[in-house]
N, C-alpha and C positions, 0 to 999 in steps of 0.2 A: 808199553804201547799195546794197543788192542789188536794189531795185525802184525804177525811175525811170519816172515816167509820161510825161515829155516831155524830150527832149534835142535841142536844135538850136542852130546858130549860123549867122549870115548877115550880109551887109553891106547897108547901105541907101544908095543913091545919092541925092544931093540931099537930105541930111538935113534942112536947114532948111525947105525947102518942104514936105517930108513932115510935119514936126512942126507947121508952121503949118496944114497941111490937116486934121490931126486935132485941132487946137485944144489942143495940149499946150504949155503955157507954162512949166512947171516940172517938174523931175525928182524933187524931194523931196516927201514927204508928212509930215504930223505924225507924230511917233513913237508917238502913241497910236492911230493908225489901223492896226488889224491886218488888216482886210479891204481891202487895197490893190487887190486884183484878184479878181474873181469869175469862175470858169471853169465851163463845163459839162463834167462829168467822166463818161467812159464807161469801164467795165471789165467786159468780158464774163465774165472769169474770176471776179470777185468779185460780179457781179450789181449793180454800182453804176451808177446813171444819175441824177445830180443836180447842181445848181449848188452850188459850194462856194467859200468864201473862202480866198484865199492871201495870205500876207505876202511882200513882196518885199525882198530885200537885194541891193545892187549893189556890186561890187568895181571899178567903172569908175574910181573915184578912190582915196581912202584906204579901207582896210577899214572896213566899216560897224560901228556899235555895236549891241550887243544890248540893253544897258541904259545910258541916258545918265546921267551924273552930274548931280545937282541937290541943293539943300538937303534934298529929300525922301529922299535915299538916304544920309543921314548916320547913323552908328551911334555912340552915346555910350558911352564907356568911363570908369569911375572910375579916377582915379590915386591909388593908395594907397602909403603908406610914403615919400613924397617930401617933403623939407623945402620948405615953401612959399616960402622965400627964394630958391629956385633957379628959380622959375617964369619970371621975366622973362628970365633968362639963357638958359634952354632955348628960350623962345619967340623969342628973337632969333637963333637959329641959322638962317642963310640960305644954307647950302651948296647945291650942285646936288642933293644927295640929302637935303634938309632934313627931310623927313618921317621917313625912316629914322633920320637922325642925332638928331632930337629924341626919338624913341622909345628909341633906344640910350642917350641921355643920361639919360632917366628911369630905365631899368633899371640903368645904371652907378652911379647915385646912390641905389640902394636902393629905387626905386619899382617898381610893377607896374601893369599895366592889366587891369581886370576889366570885362567887358561889363555895361553898365547897362540900356540900352534902345535901341530904334530911335526916332530923334527924331520921325519922322512916324508918327502913330498909324494912318493909313490903310495905309501900307506894312507896318507891324507886323501889322495884321489880315490883310492879303493873304498874308503869309508864313505866318501861323498857319493860313490856309485850306489851305495845302499840307501843313504839318506843324507840330505844336505847338512843336517845338524848332528850327524852321528859322532863327529869328533867331540862336540860339546858334551854329548851324553856320556861317552866313554871317559872323557876327562873328569866329569862329575863323579862317576863310579870310582875312578882311580883315587881322586882326592879324598873321598869318603873312606875308601879302603885304608889308605895310608894314615889318615887321621885317627881312625877308630880301631884298626886291625880286624874289622869285620870282613871276612872273606866271602861269605855266602851272597850270591847274586840276589836272591829273593829278599834278604833282609836289607841290603843296600837299596834295592829298587823300592822297597816299602818306604824307606826314608826319603828317597827322591820324590816319590808320589806325594808325600806330605809337604815337602819343601817346595816342590815344583820350580826348580831354578830356571827352566826354559819357558815357563808360563803357558803350558799346554791348557786347553780349555776344559779338560776333564781327565779323570784318572784312566790308567791303562796304557798311556802312550809309552812310558819308559819301559815297561815290561815287553810290550810289543816290539819296540825298536831293538832292545837288547837281544831278544830271540832272533830277530833278523840278522843281527851281527854275528851271533854264535853260529847260526846255520850257514851263513855265507863263508865263515872261516872253516867250518867243518867240510864244506863241499867244494871249495875251490879257491877262495880268496887267500892270498899270501901277502903279508905286509911288505915284502921287498920286491914283488913283481907286479907289474901293471896287470890289472884284472878287468875283464870285459863284462863281468856280471853273470857269466854263464857257469852253471854247476858242472864241474869236471867229474865229480863222483855222482853221476846222475842216477845211480842205482840206489845207493844208501850207505849204510854203515854195517860193518861186521865187528862185533864185540867179542873178544875172547876173555871170558870171566876168569877170576882167580882160581876157581875150582876146575877149569878146563872146559867148561861149557861154552859152546859157540852159538851166538845168537845173531841173526841178520835182521836188520830193520830196513824195510823198503820205504822209499820216499813218496809213494803215492798219497800217503797221509802226512803231508808236510807239517801240519799244525801239531800233531802229536810228536813228531820228531823234534821240532823246535822246543816243545815243552820238556822232552827228555833231556835235551842239552841244558836248558835252564836249570832243571832240577838236579843235574848231576855234575855241574862244573862249579868252580870257585876261582877267585882271584888269588894270586900267589906272588911272593916277592922273589925276584931274581937277584943275582949277584950285583951289588952296587958298583964294584970296581970293574967287573967285566963289561957291564953295560952302561957305565958312565952316567950315573944318576944319583940323586939325593944330596948333592952338594950345591950350595949357592954359588953362582958365578956372575960376572958382570959382562954385559955387551953394551958398548956405548956408555950411556949414562944410566942404564937400567939394570936391575938385578933380576936373575932368573934362577929357577931350579927345575930339573927334569924329574919326572916320575915315570916309572917303567911298567908296561903291561905284560903280564904273563897269566895264562889261564890253564888250569889243570883239572882233570876229572877227579871227583871225590872218590874216596875209598869205598868199595862196594862190599 
């Protein structure tokens, strides 16, 4: 980003005694806590002098998640055109790439997947707050991810721009909408809590890089922050058993399969 409000790196001697002295007993905070740090922000050029909330992401271990997998992030797809006698055989596929292989088996046997709904109605409403068709866009991203194992948002968006499943009148819609979704999640939207569209982390992001450098991004240039998120995040597979997805099941007379959404920052 071309505007950074703070950039510093430093070493701390006697780390344990220092942490004890400031009563810090844990590094992690709940994923729903978007105002992890409040800072007094001064900018003489912009005339800003106020306290703002910042969200913190650390690369000190594994790259952090932007959106954690949970049953609330399941998207339901109707399975059409598939002989029901094949369900148990497909569900029994347990290869290393079992999700992709199960989806491939559905298509190879004449079936198709069509987005039905977001399982969690709260998450569904939160996405509608961003855009009335956001659920469809994210479902298309998910389906392409699990069909191809392509994790990179930019590459999946390129495919969607070519196929244009939502019939947009020109290119650029999918990238713009995905940026809006990522930014909303970064700054306040939580899948399991009703969201009013307001940014909780109204200051921006503090990133602790793997080498200890601390960089703070302020949100007055929202467009560049959205581009940062798009360039530095990817889709990821969560646990199928823990989050209850990737197996075909029957509701009434129809067959369905759930696909799960998880987003992680790329390694830096």
